[in-house]
C-alpha positions in Angstrom: 0.0 0.0 0.0 3.0 2.3 0.5 3.7 1.9 -3.2 0.2 2.9 -4.0 0.4 6.0 -1.8 3.8 7.0 -3.4 2.3 6.5 -6.9 -0.7 8.7 -6.0 1.4 11.5 -4.5 3.8 11.6 -7.5 0.9 11.4 -10.0 -1.1 14.2 -8.5 1.9 16.4 -8.0 2.7 16.1 -11.7 -0.9 16.7 -12.7 -0.9 19.8 -10.5 2.1 21.0 -12.5 0.0 20.6 -15.6 2.0 17.6 -16.9 0.0 15.7 -19.5 -1.7 12.7 -18.0 0.2 10.1 -20.2 3.6 11.7 -19.3 2.6 11.9 -15.6 1.7 8.3 -15.5 5.0 7.3 -17.2 7.1 9.5 -14.8 5.2 8.2 -11.8 6.0 4.6 -12.9 9.7 5.5 -13.3 9.7 6.7 -9.7 8.2 3.4 -8.5 10.8 1.5 -10.6 13.7 3.5 -9.0 12.4 3.1 -5.4 11.2 -0.5 -5.6 13.7 -1.9 -8.1 11.4 -3.2 -10.8 13.5 -4.0 -14.0 13.3 -1.0 -16.2 13.0 -2.9 -19.5 9.6 -4.1 -18.4 8.3 -0.6 -18.7 8.7 -0.6 -22.5 7.5 -4.2 -22.8 4.2 -3.6 -20.9 3.6 -0.3 -22.7 3.7 -2.1 -26.0 1.6 -5.0 -24.7 -1.0 -2.5 -23.4 -1.9 -1.4 -26.9 -1.2 -4.8 -28.7 -4.9 -5.6 -28.9 -7.1 -6.2 -31.9 -10.3 -4.7 -30.3 -8.4 -1.4 -29.7 -8.3 -0.9 -33.4 -11.9 0.1 -33.1 -10.8 3.3 -31.3 -9.2 5.1 -34.4 -12.1 3.9 -36.7 -14.8 5.3 -34.4 -12.9 8.6 -34.1 -12.4 8.8 -37.9 -16.0 8.0 -38.6 -17.2 10.8 -36.3 -14.8 13.3 -38.0 -15.9 12.3 -41.5 -19.6 12.5 -40.4 -19.1 16.0 -39.1 -17.5 17.0 -42.4 -20.2 15.4 -44.5 -23.2 17.5 -43.4 -24.8 14.5 -41.5 -25.2 16.1 -38.1 -26.9 19.4 -39.2 -29.5 17.4 -41.1 -30.4 15.3 -38.0 -30.6 18.5 -35.9 -33.0 20.0 -38.5 -35.2 17.0 -38.5 -35.4 16.8 -34.7 -36.1 20.6 -34.6 -39.0 20.2 -37.0 -40.5 17.2 -35.2 -40.3 18.8 -31.7 -41.1 22.4 -32.5 -44.5 22.1 -30.9 -42.8 21.6 -27.5 -42.0 24.6 -25.2 -38.3 25.3 -25.4 -37.9 22.5 -28.0 -34.3 23.1 -28.7 -33.3 21.7 -25.3 -35.0 18.4 -26.2 -33.3 18.6 -29.6 -30.0 18.9 -27.8 -30.7 15.6 -25.9 -31.9 13.9 -29.1 -28.9 15.0 -31.1 -26.6 13.6 -28.4 -28.4 10.3 -28.6 -27.8 10.3 -32.4 -24.1 11.3 -32.0 -23.6 8.8 -29.3 -24.4 6.1 -31.8 -21.5 7.3 -34.0 -18.6 8.8 -32.0 -18.3 6.9 -28.7 -16.7 9.9 -27.1 -18.4 12.3 -24.7 -15.9 15.1 -25.2 -16.3 15.0 -29.0 -20.1 15.1 -28.6 -20.0 18.0 -26.1 -17.9 20.0 -28.6 -20.1 19.2 -31.6 -23.5 19.7 -30.0 -22.3 22.7 -28.1 -21.2 24.5 -31.2 -24.4 23.7 -33.0 -27.1 24.1 -30.3 -25.9 26.4 -27.5 -26.5 29.5 -29.6 -29.9 28.1 -30.8 -30.9 27.4 -27.2 -30.0 31.0 -26.2 -32.2 32.4 -29.0 -35.1 30.4 -27.6 -34.7 31.9 -24.1 -32.4 29.5 -22.3 -29.6 31.0 -20.3 -26.1 30.4 -21.6 -25.2 28.6 -18.4 -28.2 26.2 -18.6 -27.5 25.5 -22.2 -23.8 24.7 -21.4 -24.8 22.5 -18.5 -27.4 20.6 -20.4 -25.1 20.0 -23.3 -22.3 18.8 -21.0 -24.7 16.4 -19.3 -26.4 15.1 -22.5 -22.9 14.4 -24.0 -22.4 11.7 -21.3 -24.6 9.5 -23.5 -21.6 9.1 -25.9 -19.7 6.5 -23.9 -22.9 4.7 -22.8 -24.6 4.1 -26.1 -22.6 2.0 -28.6 -20.1 2.4 -30.0 -18.2 3.4 -26.9 -14.5 3.9 -26.6 -14.5 3.5 -22.7 -16.5 0.3 -23.0 -14.0 -1.0 -25.6 -11.1 -0.3 -23.2 -13.0 -1.9 -20.3 -13.8 -5.0 -22.4 -10.2 -5.4 -23.4 -9.0 -5.1 -19.7 -11.8 -7.3 -18.3 -11.7 -9.8 -21.1 -15.5 -9.4 -21.5 -17.5 -9.5 -24.7 -17.6 -5.9 -26.1 -20.7 -6.7 -28.1 -22.5 -7.7 -24.8 -21.2 -4.5 -23.2 -22.5 -2.4 -26.1 -26.0 -4.0 -26.0 -26.0 -3.6 -22.2 -25.6 0.1 -22.6 -28.9 0.7 -24.4 -31.3 0.7 -21.5 -29.1 2.9 -19.2 -28.6 5.3 -22.0 -32.3 5.7 -22.7 -33.0 6.1 -19.0 -30.5 9.0 -19.0 -32.0 10.5 -22.2 -35.6 10.2 -20.8 -34.6 11.8 -17.5 -32.9 14.7 -19.2 -35.8 15.3 -21.6 -38.3 15.4 -18.6 -35.9 17.8 -16.8 -35.4 20.1 -19.7 -39.2 20.2 -20.4 -39.9 21.0 -16.7 -37.3 23.8 -16.9 -38.8 25.2 -20.1 -42.3 25.3 -18.6 -41.0 26.8 -15.3 -39.4 29.7 -17.3 -42.3 29.9 -19.8 -40.0 29.5 -22.8 -41.4 30.0 -26.3 -42.5 27.4 -28.7 -41.1 27.4 -32.2 -44.3 26.0 -33.6 -45.1 22.7 -35.3 -44.0 22.2 -38.8 -46.2 20.8 -41.6 -46.0 17.1 -42.0 -44.8 17.6 -45.6 -41.8 19.6 -44.3 -41.0 16.9 -41.7 -41.3 14.2 -44.4 -38.9 16.1 -46.7 -36.4 16.6 -43.8 -36.7 12.9 -43.0 -36.0 11.8 -46.5 -32.8 13.9 -46.6 -31.8 12.6 -43.2 -32.5 8.9 -43.7 -28.9 8.1 -44.8 -27.6 9.7 -41.6 -30.2 7.9 -39.4 -29.1 4.6 -40.9 -25.6 4.8 -39.3 -26.6 3.7 -35.8 -29.0 1.1 -37.3 -26.1 -0.3 -39.4 -24.1 -0.6 -36.2 -26.8 -2.5 -34.4 -27.6 -4.9 -37.3 -23.9 -5.5 -37.9 -23.2 -6.4 -34.3 -26.4 -8.4 -33.6 -26.3 -10.3 -36.9 -22.6 -11.2 -36.4 -21.8 -9.7 -39.8 -18.9 -7.7 -38.4 -16.7 -7.6 -35.3 -16.7 -4.4 -33.3 -13.5 -3.3 -35.0 -14.9 -4.1 -38.5 -18.0 -2.1 -37.7 -15.8 1.0 -37.1 -14.2 0.5 -40.5 -17.7 0.1 -42.1 -18.9 3.3 -40.5 -15.9 5.2 -41.9 -16.6 4.0 -45.5 -20.4 4.6 -45.1 -19.9 8.1 -43.8 -17.5 8.9 -46.6 -19.9 7.5 -49.3 -22.9 9.4 -47.9 -20.9 12.6 -47.8 -19.4 12.2 -51.3 -22.4 10.7 -53.2 -25.6 11.5 -51.4 -25.0 14.9 -49.7 -22.1 15.9 -51.8 -20.6 18.0 -49.0 -17.6 15.9 -48.3 -14.5 16.8 -50.3 -11.5 14.4 -50.6 -9.3 17.4 -50.2 -10.5 17.5 -46.5 -9.3 13.9 -46.0 -5.6 14.5 -45.2 -6.4 17.0 -42.4 -9.2 14.7 -41.0 -6.8 11.8 -41.0 -4.1 13.9 -39.2 -6.6 15.1 -36.6 -8.0 11.5 -36.0 -4.5 10.2 -35.8 -3.6 12.8 -33.1 -6.7 11.9 -31.1 -6.0 8.2 -31.4 -2.3 8.7 -30.4 -3.4 10.7 -27.3 -5.8 7.9 -26.2 -3.4 5.0 -26.9 -0.5 6.7 -25.2 -2.6 7.0 -22.1 -3.6 3.3 -22.5 0.0 2.2 -22.8 1.3 4.1 -19.8 -1.8 3.2 -17.7 -1.2 -0.5 -18.6 2.2 -0.3 -16.9 0.8 1.3 -13.8 -1.8 -1.5 -13.6 1.0 -4.0 -14.0 2.8 -2.4 -11.0 -0.3 -2.7 -9.0 -0.6 -6.4 -9.6 3.1 -7.0 -9.0 3.0 -5.3 -5.7 -0.1 -7.2 -4.6 -2.6 -4.4 -4.5 -5.5 -6.6 -5.8 -4.6 -9.4 -3.4 -4.5 -7.0 -0.5 -7.8 -5.5 -1.4 -9.4 -9.0 -1.8 -8.1 -10.0 1.7 -9.4 -6.7 3.2 -12.8 -7.4 1.6 -12.9 -10.9 3.0 -12.0 -9.7 6.5 -14.6 -7.0 6.4 -17.2 -9.5 5.1 -18.7 -6.9 2.8 -21.9 -7.7 0.9 -22.1 -7.0 -2.8 -24.2 -4.0 -2.1 -21.7 -2.5 0.3 -18.9 -3.3 -2.1 -20.7 -1.5 -5.0 -21.4 1.5 -2.7 -17.7 1.8 -1.9 -16.7 1.4 -5.5 -19.1 4.1 -6.6 -17.6 6.5 -4.1 -14.0 5.6 -5.2 -14.8 6.0 -8.9 -16.7 9.2 -8.5 -13.7 10.7 -6.7 -11.3 9.2 -9.3 -13.4 10.6 -12.1 -13.1 14.1 -10.6 -9.3 13.9 -11.1 -8.4 11.3 -13.7 -9.5 10.9 -17.3 -11.7 7.8 -17.8 -9.0 5.8 -19.7 -6.2 5.8 -17.1 -8.8 5.4 -14.3 -10.3 2.4 -16.0 -7.0 0.7 -16.7 -5.6 1.3 -13.3 -8.6 0.7 -11.1 -10.5 -2.2 -12.9 -7.7 -4.8 -12.6 -7.6 -4.0 -8.8 -11.3 -4.3 -8.1 -12.7 -6.6 -10.8 -11.4 -9.9 -9.1 -13.2 -8.9 -5.9 -16.4 -7.9 -7.7 -16.5 -11.3 -9.5 -15.7 -13.2 -6.3 -18.8 -11.5 -4.8 -20.9 -12.7 -7.8 -21.2 -9.3 -9.6 -21.5 -9.8 -13.3 -18.5 -8.2 -15.2 -20.8 -6.7 -17.9 -23.0 -5.0 -15.2 -19.9 -3.9 -13.4 -18.5 -2.4 -16.6 -21.5 -0.1 -17.1 -21.3 0.9 -13.5 -17.6 1.8 -13.9 -18.0 3.7 -17.1 -21.0 5.7 -16.0 -19.2 6.6 -12.7 -16.2 7.9 -14.6 -18.3 9.8 -17.1 -20.0 11.7 -14.3 -16.6 13.1 -13.5 -16.9 15.0 -16.8 -19.6 17.2 -15.3 -18.3 18.0 -11.9 -15.2 19.9 -10.7 -12.2 20.0 -10.5 -11.7 18.6 -14.0 -15.2 18.6 -15.5 -13.9 18.5 -19.0 -17.4 18.6 -20.6 -18.2 21.7 -18.6 -15.0 23.4 -19.7 -15.8 22.7 -23.3 -19.4 23.9 -23.2 -18.5 26.9 -21.0 -16.0 28.0 -23.6 -18.7 27.8 -26.3 -21.3 29.6 -24.2 -18.8 32.3 -22.9 -20.4 32.5 -19.5 -18.7 32.3 -16.0 -17.8 28.8 -15.0 -19.5 29.3 -11.6 -22.8 29.8 -13.4 -22.4 26.7 -15.4 -21.5 24.6 -12.4 -24.6 25.9 -10.5 -26.9 24.9 -13.4 -25.2 21.5 -13.7 -26.0 20.5 -10.1 -29.5 19.2 -10.8 -28.2 17.3 -13.8 -25.4 15.9 -11.6 -28.0 14.8 -9.0 -30.0 13.1 -11.8 -27.0 11.2 -13.1 -26.1 10.0 -9.6 -29.7 8.8 -9.0 -29.5 6.9 -12.3 -26.1 5.5 -11.4 -27.6 4.1 -8.2 -30.5 2.6 -10.1 -28.2 0.9 -12.5 -25.9 -0.2 -9.7 -28.6 -1.9 -7.6 -30.8 -3.1 -10.4 -28.5 -5.2 -12.6 -31.4 -6.1 -15.0 -31.2 -2.5 -16.4 -27.9 -3.7 -18.0 -28.2 -7.4 -18.3 -31.8 -7.9 -19.5 -31.3 -6.8 -23.1 -28.1 -8.9 -23.7 -30.1 -11.9 -22.4 -32.9 -11.2 -24.8 -30.5 -11.0 -27.7 -29.0 -14.3 -26.6 -25.5 -12.9 -25.9 
């Protein structure tokens, strides 16, 4: 445990000095090697092994698909369709915001990417409709949490690789929790709109909605393609990522004719940089996880749990607290890679299903994106809305409370995660 304390102190000291998380993890590992005498060559070996995984190839494909989709005019068409369908609701743009995040979640798998995309598109529109900039930023940040819960999900891919769990089963298990979150946010935003007597945009003619639907059908088929491909066994999760890239490019080139091949080099460079950032964190986190195992942290935790005779419910409560705190300071990728190997053996020994546990872990860590001190989604949406962060944080508190309530529901009712995979025979 002394090693764990030393690692934590060094890591947080480096993060306080604004050292990038991947570098901070690597340097903290080097300190442990120097003090405890672990052979240095293992660092490079474990870093390479950490990213030597076929399912991780899904990460660059999902990122690239989302980038091409944004450059192909797909997202604005879906936003226009949702706006026309929901215009009869008071403050309809808030509901459109949630709906757009549901759609984007079925493509990108990244909460931060969705927060940036929907924030740029919809925060100005929400302000025109009467929402405060702070509320629009808080709602966008919260709705973007759907990205890693609905498939495809980069955090669920990483968890599946670490836990050696079916990624397809994790993806299908994410649907019910995601739609619970979406429904709760829609109810909340409609209550807020009624409370503040926001205006209605007005219902569109069905002919207009039908026209918008016809132009959006190719975009709406992307999440359907993912579900059919995974459920039918036509593609692996990695292959689905590649199919989505090709599909988005063809729709942009042939159907919407807004994608230009001249954009492709810059898109590839941007996707490559995002992928490199994620995989560098994965590789350094993998070595930290290895150090934990070598120094017996999972074994010590298992022994402590046995001595304390914790029930599964008590264990899950403790894990929720630990992960909520970790999510406030660490990005989801290193937190998952470091914490899951430590706690998963105990969870499985207590009879907790690893798929259920995976959704609990991911939702916990995603909640860290909407509360300080990191609150990366809040930082992104606040920069778009150009309002004081204190105002955004205040508006995000009810959304944070909603998310924690849903987390507890998912934690203590495993059927919310496991029922759908069972129905699909996974």
